[in-house]
C-alpha positions in Angstrom: -122.5 37.8 -103.5 -121.9 36.0 -100.2 -123.1 37.7 -97.1 -123.5 37.1 -93.5 -127.2 36.2 -93.5 -129.6 36.8 -90.7 -128.8 33.3 -89.5 -127.5 34.6 -86.2 -130.4 36.9 -85.5 -132.5 34.1 -83.8 -129.6 33.1 -81.6 -128.9 36.6 -80.6 -132.5 37.1 -79.5 -132.5 33.8 -77.7 -129.3 34.6 -75.8 -129.6 36.6 -72.7 -125.9 36.8 -72.0 -124.3 40.2 -72.8 -120.9 40.4 -74.4 -118.1 41.2 -71.9 -116.8 44.7 -71.6 -113.2 45.0 -73.0 -110.4 44.1 -70.7 -108.8 47.6 -70.4 -105.1 48.3 -70.6 -103.1 46.7 -67.7 -103.0 48.7 -64.6 -100.0 46.8 -63.2 -96.9 48.7 -62.5 -94.2 48.4 -65.1 -90.9 50.1 -64.8 -90.9 53.0 -67.3 -89.9 56.7 -67.2 -91.9 57.4 -70.4 -94.6 59.8 -69.4 -96.1 59.5 -72.8 -96.9 55.9 -72.2 -98.6 56.5 -68.9 -100.6 59.4 -70.5 -101.7 57.1 -73.3 -102.8 54.4 -70.9 -104.8 57.0 -69.0 -106.4 58.3 -72.2 -107.2 54.8 -73.4 -108.9 53.7 -70.1 -110.9 57.0 -69.9 -112.0 56.6 -73.6 -113.0 53.0 -73.0 -115.1 54.0 -69.9 -116.9 56.7 -71.9 -117.7 54.3 -74.7 -118.9 51.7 -72.3 -121.0 54.1 -70.3 -122.6 55.7 -73.4 -123.3 52.4 -75.2 -123.7 54.2 -78.5 -121.0 52.4 -80.4 -119.5 48.9 -79.9 -117.3 49.5 -76.9 -115.1 46.5 -77.7 -114.2 47.7 -81.2 -113.9 51.3 -80.2 -111.4 50.3 -77.5 -109.4 48.1 -79.9 -109.2 50.9 -82.6 -108.2 53.5 -80.0 -105.5 51.2 -78.6 -104.1 50.6 -82.1 -103.9 54.4 -82.7 -102.3 55.2 -79.4 -99.7 52.4 -79.7 -98.9 53.5 -83.3 -98.3 57.0 -82.1 -96.1 55.8 -79.3 -94.0 53.8 -81.7 -92.7 56.9 -83.5 -90.3 59.4 -81.9 -90.5 63.1 -82.6 -88.5 62.6 -85.8 -90.9 59.9 -86.9 -88.4 57.1 -86.4 -89.6 53.7 -85.1 -88.9 53.1 -81.4 -88.4 49.3 -81.8 -87.0 49.0 -78.3 -90.3 50.2 -76.9 -92.2 47.2 -78.2 -91.7 44.9 -75.1 -92.9 47.6 -72.8 -95.9 48.4 -74.9 -96.8 44.7 -75.1 -96.6 44.4 -71.3 -98.8 47.4 -70.7 -101.3 47.3 -73.6 -101.8 43.6 -74.3 -104.2 41.9 -71.8 -102.9 39.0 -69.7 -105.7 36.9 -71.3 -105.5 38.5 -74.8 -108.3 38.6 -77.3 -107.4 37.2 -80.7 -106.9 40.7 -82.2 -104.4 41.4 -79.3 -102.5 38.2 -80.2 -102.2 39.5 -83.8 -101.2 42.9 -82.4 -98.5 41.3 -80.3 -97.3 39.2 -83.2 -96.9 42.3 -85.4 -95.0 44.1 -82.6 -92.7 41.0 -82.4 -92.0 41.3 -86.2 -91.1 45.0 -86.0 -87.3 45.2 -86.4 -84.9 47.8 -87.8 -85.5 46.5 -91.3 -88.9 48.3 -91.2 -87.4 51.7 -90.8 -86.6 52.2 -94.4 -90.2 51.2 -95.2 -91.7 53.8 -92.9 -89.3 56.5 -94.0 -90.9 56.5 -97.5 -94.5 56.9 -96.2 -95.8 60.5 -96.7 -99.1 62.3 -96.6 -101.1 62.4 -99.9 -99.7 65.1 -102.3 -103.2 65.6 -103.8 -105.5 67.4 -101.4 -108.5 66.0 -103.3 -107.2 62.4 -102.8 -109.9 60.1 -101.3 -107.4 59.0 -98.7 -107.3 62.6 -97.3 -110.9 62.0 -96.2 -110.0 58.7 -94.6 -107.0 60.1 -92.8 -109.0 63.0 -91.4 -111.7 60.6 -90.3 -109.2 58.3 -88.6 -107.7 61.2 -86.6 -111.0 63.1 -86.2 -109.5 66.2 -88.0 -111.4 69.1 -89.4 -111.1 70.1 -93.1 -108.7 73.0 -92.3 -106.4 71.1 -90.0 -103.1 70.1 -91.8 -102.3 66.5 -92.7 -98.7 65.6 -92.0 -96.3 62.8 -92.9 -96.6 61.6 -89.3 -100.4 61.2 -89.7 -99.7 59.0 -92.7 -97.1 56.8 -90.9 -99.3 56.5 -87.8 -102.2 55.5 -90.0 -100.3 52.6 -91.6 -99.1 51.4 -88.2 -102.6 51.7 -86.7 -104.0 49.6 -89.6 -101.5 46.9 -88.9 -102.4 46.9 -85.2 -106.2 47.3 -85.4 -108.9 44.6 -85.2 -110.3 43.6 -88.5 -113.2 41.4 -89.6 -116.1 41.4 -92.0 -118.5 43.6 -90.0 -122.0 44.4 -91.2 -121.2 44.4 -94.9 -121.1 41.5 -97.3 -117.9 41.4 -99.3 -116.6 38.2 -97.7 -114.9 37.2 -100.9 -112.5 40.0 -100.4 -112.4 40.1 -96.6 -111.0 36.6 -96.2 -108.1 37.6 -98.4 -107.4 40.8 -96.4 -107.8 38.9 -93.1 -105.1 36.4 -94.3 -102.7 39.3 -95.1 -103.6 41.1 -91.8 -102.8 38.0 -89.8 -99.9 36.5 -91.7 -98.4 38.6 -94.5 -97.5 41.8 -92.7 -95.2 43.5 -95.2 -97.7 42.8 -98.0 -100.6 44.4 -96.2 -98.4 47.2 -95.0 -97.5 48.0 -98.6 -101.2 48.1 -99.6 -102.1 50.3 -96.6 -99.3 52.6 -97.6 -100.6 52.8 -101.2 -104.1 53.6 -99.9 -102.7 56.3 -97.6 -100.4 58.0 -100.1 -102.2 57.4 -103.4 -105.8 56.4 -102.7 -105.6 53.1 -104.5 -103.9 49.7 -104.6 -102.0 48.7 -107.8 -101.8 45.2 -109.3 -101.0 43.8 -112.7 -104.0 42.3 -114.5 -103.3 40.4 -117.7 -99.8 41.9 -117.8 -101.0 45.5 -117.4 -101.1 47.5 -114.2 -104.5 48.5 -113.0 -105.6 50.6 -110.1 -108.2 49.6 -107.5 -110.0 52.4 -105.6 -112.2 52.7 -102.6 -115.1 54.9 -101.5 -115.0 56.7 -98.1 -118.2 54.9 -97.1 -118.9 52.4 -94.3 -121.8 50.2 -93.3 -122.4 50.4 -89.6 -125.4 49.1 -87.6 -124.5 51.4 -84.7 -125.7 54.4 -86.6 -129.3 53.2 -86.6 -129.6 52.3 -82.9 -131.6 54.9 -81.0 -130.1 56.8 -78.1 -131.8 58.9 -75.6 -130.9 62.6 -75.1 -132.3 65.4 -73.1 -133.7 68.7 -74.5 -130.6 70.3 -72.9 -128.3 68.3 -75.1 -127.1 65.7 -72.6 -127.1 61.9 -72.9 -129.8 60.7 -70.6 -128.5 59.7 -67.2 -125.1 61.4 -67.8 -123.6 64.9 -67.7 -122.0 64.4 -71.1 -123.0 66.7 -73.9 -123.9 65.3 -77.3 -120.8 66.5 -79.1 -118.5 65.4 -76.4 -119.3 61.8 -77.2 -116.4 60.4 -79.3 -118.4 59.4 -82.3 -120.3 62.7 -82.5 -117.2 64.8 -81.8 -115.5 63.0 -84.7 -118.5 63.7 -87.0 -118.6 67.4 -86.0 -114.8 67.7 -86.8 -114.9 66.1 -90.2 -118.0 68.1 -91.2 -116.2 71.3 -90.3 -118.4 72.3 -87.3 -115.6 72.5 -84.6 -115.7 76.2 -84.5 -119.5 76.6 -84.6 -120.3 77.6 -81.0 -124.0 77.5 -81.8 -124.0 74.0 -83.3 -125.4 72.3 -80.2 -128.3 74.7 -79.8 -129.0 74.7 -83.6 -129.2 70.9 -83.6 -131.3 70.8 -80.5 -133.7 73.4 -81.8 -134.1 71.4 -84.9 -134.6 68.1 -83.2 -136.7 68.9 -80.2 -138.9 71.8 -81.3 -142.0 69.6 -81.4 -140.9 67.4 -78.4 -142.8 68.0 -75.1 -141.0 65.4 -73.0 -137.7 66.3 -71.2 -136.0 63.4 -73.0 -136.4 61.9 -76.5 -134.8 59.2 -78.6 -132.9 59.7 -81.8 -130.5 57.6 -83.9 -126.9 58.7 -84.4 -127.6 59.1 -88.2 -130.5 61.5 -87.4 -128.4 63.5 -85.1 -125.5 63.7 -87.6 -127.8 64.8 -90.3 -129.3 67.5 -88.1 -125.7 68.7 -87.5 -124.9 68.6 -91.2 -127.9 70.7 -91.9 -127.0 73.3 -89.3 -123.4 73.4 -90.6 -124.5 73.7 -94.2 -126.7 76.7 -93.4 -123.7 78.6 -92.2 -121.2 77.3 -94.8 -121.1 78.7 -98.3 -121.7 76.1 -101.1 -122.1 73.3 -98.6 -124.2 70.3 -99.4 -126.2 68.7 -96.6 -126.1 65.1 -98.0 -122.3 65.3 -98.5 -121.7 66.6 -95.0 -124.0 64.0 -93.5 -122.1 61.2 -95.4 -118.8 62.7 -94.0 -120.2 62.8 -90.5 -121.5 59.2 -90.6 -118.1 58.1 -92.0 -116.2 59.8 -89.2 -118.6 58.3 -86.6 -118.1 54.8 -87.9 -114.3 55.1 -88.3 -114.0 54.9 -84.5 -115.0 51.2 -84.8 -113.8 50.5 -88.3 -110.3 51.3 -89.3 -110.8 53.3 -92.6 -107.5 52.3 -94.1 -108.2 48.5 -93.7 -111.7 49.1 -95.0 -110.2 50.9 -98.0 -107.9 47.9 -98.7 -111.0 45.7 -98.4 -112.9 47.7 -101.0 -109.9 47.7 -103.3 -109.6 43.9 -103.0 -113.3 43.5 -103.7 -112.8 45.4 -106.9 -110.1 42.9 -107.9 -112.7 40.2 -108.0 -114.3 42.0 -111.0 -111.4 43.2 -113.1 -111.1 40.4 -115.6 -113.5 40.3 -118.6 -115.2 37.0 -117.5 -115.3 37.6 -113.7 -118.9 37.5 -112.4 -120.3 41.0 -112.4 -118.1 42.3 -115.2 -119.0 39.2 -117.2 -122.7 40.0 -116.7 -122.2 43.5 -117.9 -120.3 42.6 -121.0 -122.8 39.8 -121.8 -125.9 42.0 -121.4 -124.4 44.5 -123.9 -123.4 41.7 -126.3 -126.7 39.9 -126.1 -128.6 43.1 -126.8 -126.5 44.0 -129.8 -126.3 40.4 -131.2 -128.9 40.9 -133.9 -127.3 44.1 -135.1 -123.9 42.3 -135.5 -125.7 39.7 -137.5 -127.1 42.3 -139.9 -123.6 43.8 -140.3 -121.8 40.5 -141.0 -121.2 41.3 -144.7 -119.6 44.7 -144.1 -115.9 44.7 -144.5 -114.0 44.8 -141.2 -117.0 44.1 -139.0 -115.3 41.3 -137.1 -112.3 43.6 -136.3 -114.8 46.3 -135.2 -116.7 43.9 -133.1 -113.6 42.6 -131.3 -112.4 46.2 -130.8 -115.8 47.2 -129.4 -115.8 44.2 -127.0 -112.4 45.2 -125.8 -113.2 48.8 -125.6 -116.4 48.2 -123.6 -114.6 46.1 -121.1 -111.7 48.6 -120.8 -113.8 51.8 -120.5 -115.2 51.1 -117.0 -114.2 49.9 -113.6 -116.3 48.5 -110.7 -116.0 49.9 -107.2 -117.3 48.2 -104.2 -119.6 50.4 -102.1 -119.7 49.1 -98.5 -123.1 50.6 -97.8 -125.4 50.3 -100.8 -129.0 50.8 -99.6 -130.8 48.7 -102.2 -134.5 49.1 -102.5 -135.1 45.4 -102.0 -133.2 42.4 -100.9 -130.7 41.3 -103.6 -131.6 38.7 -106.1 -129.7 36.0 -104.2 -132.0 36.6 -101.3 -129.2 37.6 -98.9 -128.6 41.3 -98.0 -129.0 44.9 -98.9 -125.6 46.0 -97.7 -122.7 46.2 -100.1 -122.4 45.9 -103.9 -120.6 47.0 -107.0 -121.1 50.4 -108.7 -120.0 51.3 -112.2 -117.5 54.1 -113.0 -116.3 55.2 -116.4 -112.5 55.3 -116.7 -110.5 58.4 -117.8 -108.1 56.8 -120.3 -105.8 59.8 -120.3 -105.6 59.5 -116.5 -105.4 55.8 -115.4 -104.8 56.7 -111.8 -108.0 58.8 -111.7 -111.1 57.2 -110.1 -113.3 58.2 -113.0 -117.0 59.2 -113.2 -119.9 57.4 -111.6 -122.3 55.8 -114.1 -125.5 55.7 -112.1 -128.5 55.8 -114.5 -129.5 53.8 -117.6 -129.0 56.9 -119.8 -125.4 57.3 -118.4 -124.9 53.6 -119.2 -126.0 54.3 -122.8 -123.5 57.1 -123.1 -120.8 54.7 -121.8 -121.6 52.2 -124.6 -121.7 55.0 -127.2 -118.3 56.2 -126.0 -116.9 52.7 -126.7 -118.3 52.8 -130.2 -116.7 56.2 -130.9 -113.4 55.0 -129.5 -113.2 52.0 -131.8 -114.2 54.1 -134.8 -111.4 56.5 -134.0 -108.9 53.7 -133.3 -109.7 51.9 -136.6 -109.8 55.1 -138.7 -112.8 56.8 -140.1 -113.3 54.7 -143.3 -116.6 54.4 -145.0 -117.0 50.9 -143.5 -116.2 51.9 -140.0 -118.5 54.8 -140.2 -121.3 52.6 -141.5 -120.8 50.1 -138.6 -120.5 52.8 -136.0 -123.6 54.6 -137.4 -125.7 51.4 -137.3 -124.6 50.6 -133.8 -125.4 54.1 -132.6 -128.9 54.0 -134.1 -129.5 50.7 -132.3 -128.0 51.9 -129.0 -130.1 55.1 -129.1 -133.4 53.3 -129.7 -136.0 53.5 -126.9 -136.1 49.8 -126.2 -132.3 49.3 -126.1 -131.8 50.0 -122.5 -134.9 48.0 -121.5 -133.4 45.0 -123.2 -130.1 45.6 -121.6 -131.6 45.6 -118.2 -133.7 42.5 -119.0 -130.7 40.7 -120.3 -128.7 41.6 -117.2 -131.0 39.7 -114.8 -134.0 37.5 -115.6 -135.7 38.9 -112.5 -135.7 42.4 -114.1 -138.3 41.2 -116.6 -140.9 41.4 -113.8 -140.6 45.2 -114.1 -142.5 46.3 -117.3 -140.6 49.6 -117.4 -137.1 48.8 -116.0 -135.6 52.0 -117.5 -137.9 54.4 -115.7 -137.9 52.3 -112.5 -134.2 51.1 -112.5 -133.7 52.2 -108.9 -136.2 49.5 -107.8 -134.1 46.8 -109.3 -131.6 44.9 -107.2 -129.3 44.0 -110.0 -128.4 46.4 -112.9 -125.1 47.0 -114.7 -124.9 50.3 -112.8 -125.3 48.8 -109.3 -125.4 45.2 -108.4 -125.0 43.0 -105.4 -122.8 40.4 -107.1 -119.4 38.7 -106.8 -118.9 35.5 -105.0 -115.5 34.1 -105.9 -112.6 34.7 -103.4 -110.2 32.9 -105.8 -110.6 35.7 -108.3 -109.3 38.1 -105.6 -106.4 35.8 -104.8 -105.3 35.6 -108.4 -104.9 39.3 -108.8 -103.7 40.0 -105.3 -100.8 37.5 -105.5 -100.1 37.4 -109.2 -100.6 33.6 -109.2 -103.4 31.4 -110.4 -105.5 29.7 -107.8 -109.0 29.5 -109.2 -108.0 26.9 -111.7 -106.9 24.5 -108.9 -109.9 24.7 -106.5 -110.9 21.4 -104.9 -114.6 20.9 -104.4 -116.5 18.6 -102.1 -120.2 18.0 -101.4 -120.6 16.6 -97.9 -123.7 14.5 -97.0 -123.8 15.8 -93.4 -121.6 17.5 -90.8 -119.7 14.3 -89.9 -118.8 14.1 -93.6 -117.7 17.7 -93.7 -115.4 17.6 -90.7 -113.9 14.4 -91.8 -113.0 16.0 -95.2 -111.5 19.0 -93.4 -109.4 16.8 -91.1 -108.0 15.0 -94.2 -107.3 18.4 -95.8 -105.4 19.4 -92.7 -102.9 16.6 -93.3 -101.7 18.1 -96.6 -102.5 21.8 -96.1 -99.8 24.4 -95.4 -100.1 25.8 -91.9 -101.7 29.1 -92.8 -105.1 30.6 -93.5 -106.5 29.1 -96.7 -109.5 30.6 -98.7 -112.6 28.4 -98.4 -116.0 28.8 -99.9 -119.5 27.5 -99.4 -122.8 28.4 -101.2 -123.4 31.2 -98.7 -120.1 32.6 -97.7 -116.3 32.9 -98.3 -114.0 32.4 -95.3 -110.7 30.9 -94.2 -109.9 27.2 -93.5 -107.6 27.0 -90.4 -105.4 23.9 -90.5 -103.2 25.5 -87.8 -106.1 25.9 -85.4 -105.2 24.1 -82.1 -108.2 21.8 -82.4 -107.0 20.5 -85.8 -103.4 20.4 -84.7 -104.5 18.1 -81.8 -105.9 15.7 -84.4 -102.7 15.7 -86.4 -100.6 15.0 -83.3 -103.0 12.2 -82.2 -101.9 10.0 -85.1 -105.1 8.1 -85.3 -107.8 8.0 -88.1 -110.5 10.6 -88.2 -113.3 8.3 -87.1 -111.4 7.2 -84.0 -110.5 10.8 -83.1 -114.0 12.2 -83.6 -115.4 9.4 -81.4 -112.9 10.3 -78.7 -113.0 14.0 -79.1 -116.8 14.6 -79.8 -118.9 11.5 -79.4 -117.8 10.1 -76.0 -118.0 13.4 -74.0 -121.1 14.4 -75.9 -122.9 11.2 -75.0 -122.3 11.9 -71.4 -124.6 15.0 -71.8 -127.1 13.2 -74.0 -127.7 10.2 -71.7 -127.7 12.2 -68.5 -131.2 12.5 -67.0 -132.7 15.8 -67.8 -132.9 18.1 -64.8 -136.0 20.1 -63.7 -134.0 23.3 -64.3 -133.2 22.3 -67.9 -136.8 21.3 -68.5 -138.1 24.6 -67.2 -135.7 26.7 -69.3 -136.3 24.6 -72.4 -140.1 24.8 -72.1 -140.0 28.6 -71.6 -137.6 29.2 -74.4 -139.5 27.1 -76.9 -142.8 28.7 -75.9 -141.4 32.1 -76.6 -140.4 30.9 -80.1 -143.6 29.1 -81.1 -146.4 30.6 -79.0 -147.8 32.7 -81.9 -147.9 29.7 -84.2 -149.6 27.4 -81.7 -153.3 26.8 -82.6 -154.0 25.6 -79.0 -151.8 26.6 -76.1 -153.5 24.1 -73.8 -152.2 21.2 -75.9 -148.7 22.6 -75.5 -149.1 22.6 -71.7 -150.4 19.0 -71.8 -147.4 17.9 -73.8 -145.1 19.6 -71.3 -147.0 18.0 -68.3 -146.9 14.5 -69.9 -143.1 14.7 -70.5 -142.4 16.0 -67.0 -143.9 12.9 -65.4 -141.3 10.7 -67.1 -137.7 10.0 -66.2 -136.0 10.8 -69.5 -132.5 11.5 -70.7 -131.7 14.8 -72.3 -131.8 13.0 -75.7 -135.1 11.2 -75.2 -136.8 14.2 -73.6 -135.7 16.5 -76.5 -136.7 14.1 -79.3 -140.1 13.5 -77.8 -140.6 17.2 -77.0 -139.6 18.2 -80.6 -141.8 15.5 -82.2 -144.8 16.7 -80.1 -144.3 20.3 -81.1 -144.2 19.5 -84.8 -147.4 17.5 -84.3 -149.1 20.5 -82.6 -147.9 22.8 -85.4 -148.7 20.4 -88.1 -145.3 21.4 -89.5 -144.3 20.6 -93.0 -140.7 19.5 -93.8 -139.4 23.1 -94.0 -141.1 24.3 -90.9 -140.0 21.2 -89.0 -136.4 21.9 -90.0 -136.6 25.5 -88.8 -138.2 24.5 -85.5 -135.5 21.9 -84.9 -132.8 24.5 -85.5 -134.4 26.8 -82.9 -135.0 23.9 -80.6 -131.3 23.0 -80.6 -130.3 26.6 -79.9 -132.7 26.8 -76.9 -131.7 23.3 -75.7 -128.0 24.2 -75.6 -128.7 27.4 -73.5 -131.0 25.4 -71.2 -128.4 22.9 -70.2 -126.4 23.3 -67.1 -123.2 25.3 -67.3 -121.2 22.1 -66.8 -122.9 20.4 -69.8 -122.5 23.5 -71.9 -118.8 23.5 -71.2 -118.4 19.9 -72.2 -120.0 20.5 -75.6 -118.1 23.7 -76.1 -114.7 22.4 -75.1 -115.1 19.3 -77.2 -116.1 21.3 -80.3 -113.7 21.4 -83.2 -113.0 24.8 -84.7 -112.0 24.4 -88.4 -112.6 27.7 -90.2 -112.5 31.4 -89.4 -115.9 32.8 -90.5 -114.7 36.5 -90.9 -117.5 37.3 -88.5 -117.3 38.8 -85.1 -119.2 39.9 -82.0 -117.3 43.0 -80.8 -113.6 41.8 -80.8 -114.6 38.2 -80.4 -113.8 36.2 -83.6 -116.3 33.6 -84.7 -115.4 30.1 -86.1 -117.2 27.4 -87.9 -117.1 24.3 -85.8 -118.2 20.7 -85.5 -119.9 19.8 -82.2 -122.0 17.1 -80.7 -125.7 17.5 -80.7 -127.2 15.9 -77.6 -130.7 15.7 -79.1 -129.7 13.8 -82.3 -126.5 12.2 -80.8 -124.9 13.2 -84.1 -122.0 15.5 -85.0 -123.5 18.8 -86.0 -122.4 22.1 -87.6 -122.3 25.4 -85.8 -120.3 28.5 -84.8 -118.3 29.2 -81.7 -116.2 32.1 -80.4 -112.4 31.9 -80.6 -112.2 31.1 -76.8 -114.6 28.2 -77.3 -117.6 29.8 -75.8 -121.0 30.9 -77.2 -121.6 27.7 -79.3 -124.6 28.1 -81.6 -126.0 25.5 -84.1 -126.2 26.4 -87.8 -128.8 25.4 -90.5 -127.2 22.2 -91.8 -129.7 21.9 -94.6 -128.6 25.3 -96.0 -124.9 25.1 -95.3 -123.8 21.5 -95.2 -126.1 18.7 -96.3 -125.4 18.2 -100.0 -123.9 21.7 -100.4 -120.7 22.2 -102.3 -117.7 23.5 -100.4 -114.5 24.7 -102.2 -110.9 25.1 -101.1 -107.5 25.7 -102.6 -104.6 24.3 -100.6 -101.9 26.1 -102.7 -99.7 28.1 -100.4 -100.8 31.7 -100.8 -97.7 33.7 -99.8 -97.8 36.8 -102.0 -94.3 37.3 -103.5 -92.7 35.4 -100.7 -93.7 38.1 -98.2 -94.9 35.8 -95.5 -93.6 36.9 -92.1 -92.6 34.5 -89.4 -95.4 33.6 -87.0 
């Protein structure tokens, strides 16, 4: 599985600049007699201020999600009819004069709303099944309690809000699905609207797979780093430094509602008594997750048949839905499941193979029995058909996954109910439950083929083998070579990162595209292995000449994302009409060399020396030698390039760095160097950088792009990330991402069923 690694952690720590507060809804006067709009504007700005002041949740994302909900509600009249004529007014009031990228997409969708959408929204209704998973998501989206009614209006507003909401990868690692949903969310509005509607009304997304409809479900679970960041509250139940009570904060109010604690007048005192009984100070720190669990416990004690864990999960879900649109996240999870629905797709293929390998000897022993090949094929098909894989956005694995990437997100196994294909099924969580799943497949084939003496013999021999004590051990060992390090994998299955029941796998975005669009892309993927960053950007520029002007799935060894041939930086190259080498020299090298050859200033030296010292001080065997190196360099009149190279070489000598350590030190050095440059020089490097791919990542509502930029230390084109507005440039590890690493792309136009909307 491809995840956002911890590659940006270093740069976040190095950066002292805080993210900007969201630009709130316009306060300018716009001619309108609609009191509802003015009320919504006031509510939005008040909500944004609370989120900013509390600093418990990401204020940018909370603001963007709230804005989407308020606009969606305004767009429907009391009879739930679209108010298309209101779109221009809403845009002028709610979209910033200098819009964020999500606001540009929001505006584009509003431009595409026309009377033809009315019939589409007319058919959206609330879920008929009160036990449907989407009922939980809808209640979380609107912060509704379990006894509050869900209406058709809730369903329609939910779909509209999903279309208008910010969306990116977030803290979870299913990038192979996210890049596909992002493409739809930015370009194929009717397609994503249909999927959101299916999630809202049915709780799943439907697609044909191998000519047969299949159903892709989601779990009402979210990964969210905000839940683990401590906040300070008083023993009286106020947030420190404010007069706001804990359950008046938006996230905790939402959690209380979904857990069913709205009418519990004693909830605050019960929670405080639980949390602060041993606390002597007037104030204490606690994480949102801990506070929500304390509330869940208090509610469960006064609610018949309530389960604390289930309530806590609901509360955390509601809290996180304020910064993660649950309908979009549900589509994302459904799309992730699409990557594993065909027999040979990665995780599914691993599961099928580990069963086949473990039974291989048994099949050989049965080879002379009549009908064994037919039974074997039937068993293979039955095994594959009797389970589905769901993507859990918040799997807390015991250790980092086998690919060395992350502990957030992975596939979980569910047994299908054949008589009810639109049913989610039953979780297969333990090795013994997995054994029963395999035995079920044996029984099904025996019944399908008829209970002859031969089929009974084959089934009996298989059952004996499957019920043996060492069968499950061999299954787990065959699933992942790393599992052989655990002598008793059956007893200690929960310690394993990869098992058939739960596995951090799946790394092919083209598998998702195939099923989503009903076309075949993964057989036409173009691959390229660049030697360096100059080689990579040159390849991308050549691709842009022949690529359709849309988001295109792209893949590297670490991550799946979207190539952006329509990005203004690349469009500029196409319009220039010169070869890539000439353009790169003009665009990157010439302005970059101005920075590299400029004499390094005392201010830059001071900032660089301090920043590098903070990074390497614990590894320095002798700090006096570092000071001597700094003093020696300060006495020379050196350019930025020469000073940096000599400084870095000196550091590596002091550290006695091997090749790997030297590479990591160079990466950190370049990050610190960039931040140490004057604002003028930083701007030169940022504005000349070439954005070529949307990473799926974000900081708040700021989207992050992969880019090529000029490194003033090496005077070479380098690889990094940059915000959509060409600020916050950061170098990336080229050895891990670019140098002799395979990149993949498919330039086939991806419009699903000709549903591409005009941009």
